[in-house]
N, C-alpha and C positions, 0 to 999 in steps of 0.2 A: 684349541679343543674347547675351551670355556666360552669362547666367542660363538662358536657353532652351537653349543648347547643352548646359550641364551637366545640365539636366533631361532632355533627350533622351538623353544619354549614359548617365545613372543608369538610366533606364527601359530602355534596350536591354540594359545589362549585367544588370539584374534578370531581365528575360525570357530572356536567354541562359543565365545561371548558375543559375536556380532549378531547372529540370528536372534539371541535373546533381546538385545537392545532394539533391533528393528521391529520385532513382533510387538514389543511394548508401545512403540510409537505408532505403529500402523493400527493396532488393535483398539485404540481409544475411540469412543463414540464422538460424533460431531457435537459442537456446542449447541445449546438450545437457542431457538429463534428469539429475537428480541421481543420484549412484552408490548411495547407501544410503537406505533409508526412514527417516523421521523418527519416533522413538518418541513416543507421546503419553502414556505412563504416568508420565513424570517427575514431575509435580506433581498428577496427578489424584487419586491416593490421598489426598494431604494435604488437597486441596480437599474431597474427600468427607467426610473425618473432621472438618474444620473446620465444614462445613455441618451435620453431625449434632450436633456439640457446641453450635452456635449454636441449632439447633432445640430441642435438650433444655434449654438454658438458658431459652429463651422459654417452653416449656411449664411449666418449673419456677416461673418468675416469674408465669406466668398462674394456675397453681394456688394460689400462696401470696398472690395478690392484689397483687403489686408491678408491676403494668402501668403504662406511662407514659401 
């Protein structure tokens, strides 16, 4: 008898409180946009130079017959 009462009480509380929690999460406004733009050039030049060096090494190795 008590187990059934606890089950009914828990289900009632879940049905009663779930919409309250969901509305508080959904009702929040979106965060403000960032103040400054994020620069992309920080490591882009380094990656470009590293890629060119790697490509030149591969071509050099291929030309000299040192392929793996």
